[in-house]
N, C-alpha and C positions, 0 to 999 in steps of 0.2 A: 503493499499500498504505499502510496506517495505522499509526503508531508506535504499539506497546502502552503505551509511558512515558505518551501523550496520553490513551489511555483512562482509565486510572487515575489522573489529576489531577483535581484537585476542581473542579468547575465553578463559578463567580461566582456567589454567593447560595445557596447550599447551606449550612447551618448546618453548623459545626466540631463536632467531637467535644468533650467536655467535660476531657477528660484534655489535648487538645491545645488549648484555650483556659485550659486553669489554668497548663500549662506557658511559652507564650507569656506569659501576666502574670507567671509568677515571674521569665521571665528580663528584662521590661519591668523590673519593681521592683528586681532586682540594678542593671540600667543606673540607674534613678535614684538608687538610694542612693550608688552609685559616682559620678557626676555630682556631686551634691553634695558628697562627700568632697574632690573634686578643686577644686570652687569652693572648697571652706573652705580647702584648704591654699595653693590660689593666694592667695585674699583675706590668709592668715597669712603668706605669704613677703612679696607683694606691696604690701600695703594697708597702711592708715596706722595699723594697731596690730591688737591681739590681739582675738579673737571676745570675748562675751559670758560664754559658755559653754566649760567646759575639753574635754578629750580625750574623757573620758566623756559628756558632755555633748552634744559634736558627734558620736560614736556614736550616741546615743539618737535625735539628730534625722537620723542618717543612715537609723536602720532606720523611724522613721515616715515619712520619704520614698518609702523602697521600698516601705513597707506601701500606701501611698496611693497610687503610682504602679500598683503591680500592682491594686490594688482597681478603679482608674479605668481599666485597661486592659481586665480581666475583663467590666468593665459595657457598655464604650463598644465592644469589638470585635464583638460579637452586633448591636448597633445599625447598624454600620459596614458589616459584612458582607450585613446585610438591603438596606441601599441600595446595595451593591455599590459601595463604594469601597474598599475595600482590595485 
């Protein structure tokens, strides 16, 4: 007997919906932004000195990192799925 959950699962190589791709990209963007903030905090705590930017500069760079990682994820996901590497 075939499990009904297996029938509804996406097969590899099929394109994801735009909404699913966007949600995945936003979540990876959040991960990238928080990872940068964690690294910046670790550098401030353990590093030889302070960062060349202040608190708002660090937040601005974190937003830029989040946007870049979200954009790269959104563009790369379609190519990786087409090559069946996800």
